[in-house]
N, C-alpha and C positions, 0 to 999 in steps of 0.2 A: 364417530361420534360428530355430532352435526353442534356448533358453539352454541344452540337452546339449552343443549342436556349440559352440554360443557360447565354451562352457567349457572343449570340448575343445580348442578351436583357443587359446584364453587360455594353455594349461594348455602346451602345444608350443611355443607362443614365449618362456615363461620360462624350460623345460626349453634350446632353444636358446641363449636368452643363456644363464644360466649354463654350458651348452659352451663357450660363445665366448670367456669369462671364464677359464675353468678354463683354456685353452688356451696364452691369452695371459704366463699365469704363468709366470718361470718354477720351471723342479723344486727340488724340497727340496733343498738347498747349494749351487745356484747363486746367482752373484749376480747381479743386474739392474744394467744399465746400464753403460759400459764399465769394462772393468778396472781396474782399480787397477797399475802401476806405477811403478817406483823413481825413473825419470829422464822426461822430458818428453818428448814425441813430438818427431822431428827434423825437419825441415825438407826435400825435396826437393833436392837439389845441397847443402847446407850443411858436407860433412865434406869437406875440401881439404889435411887431413892426418891419417895412417894411421900408426901407431906398431905395432910387436907386439914383445914381448919375450918370450922362451922361455929360460930356464938363463940369464937375467942377459946375453943377445946378445939387442941391439932393431935392428930392421929400421924405418924410417923412410922414408915416401912423401911426397911434398908433388905436389901436383896447380896447377900454372902453367898452357902450354898443355895439354901433356899431362903425365901420370902418371910421374913422377920417382923413381929410389932416392937418398936425399941420403945413407943411412946405411947400411949400415957404406964405402961405397964410393957414387960418385956415377956411373950410369949412369941410360940410357930403361928404362922398367918396362913391365913387361908390362899395354898400356893395356887392355883386356878383363876381369887380374885384378882392377888396383887399380880399376877402376870398379865392378866388382864385389862385391867387398867393405865400401867407400864406400856403395854402393845399400842392401846387405843390414842394415848397420848404422844405418841413416836409417829401416826397414821393419822394424827387430824389434818382436816383438810377444811380451808379456810371458805369462805364465801363472800358476804362482798361485807362495806361498812355499813353499818343498818343505820347509826349515827356516832355526830360527833362532838353532842351538844350535855355536858355537863349536867344541866339537866331533867336531862330522859334518864340518867340512871337507875334514879329510884325506882320509873315504869319497869324498866328492864330487868330490875334488879343486880344489877351487877353493881352497887355501891361496894364502900370497906364492911360497915356493920351488915351488911344484910347476905352476901353472895357467898359460896364456896372458893374458900385459898385453896387452889392446888399449884403444888411447889415439884418439879418431878428434875430432879439433880443424874452426874455420873458415881460414878463406884467413889470418889474422890468429894463428894456432898456441892460439887462449883452447879449451883444452878444451870439447868437449860429451859426449860418453860415455866412462868408462874403464872397462871391467868387467874382473875375471877369469874367464878360462872355463878353463872341470870335463871332466866326464864327461859324456858323451853315455849314453844312457837312452834306448833306442829312439830315439823321430822328436824326443825334448825335446834340449834341452843346458843343465848346469848354470852359471851365470852367477851372479855377487857382485861388490858392489860394493867398492872399496879403501875399508878399514876401518868398513864394516857384518859385522852379522851373516848376514844375513837370503841365504839361499842360492831365487835363483826359474827357472823352467824358462822356458826360449826357446823 
């Protein structure tokens, strides 16, 4: 092969290498690696107690052999609905922080008095996750941990 052909081949390899590297890099403003989370990821099957509070009224579900409603009255729970709720808490994916300004909590409906408070606990009742669930915007729902200012998309 002639020198010109070798030089052209080398330039093509360099161009391909640069293209591959550029495609692997994250877009501007996009984070590389796992997304940050306000709480650690939960193990599958770890949520055995659910407490949901709205307007001062609490529903308390507990998994024994099957899911049971413990509060406000004692009765069997809808097994499919309770299992799905626990699984969704365990699989929760956090997006980005929407705001950390307490003045915007009312607008996003994550205030202590307006939000739906959801607590997921293990079989001993130790809380694993506690969230104030607020406004839905498109496919995202706004959540905040009690006592913290950051509002996250989930």
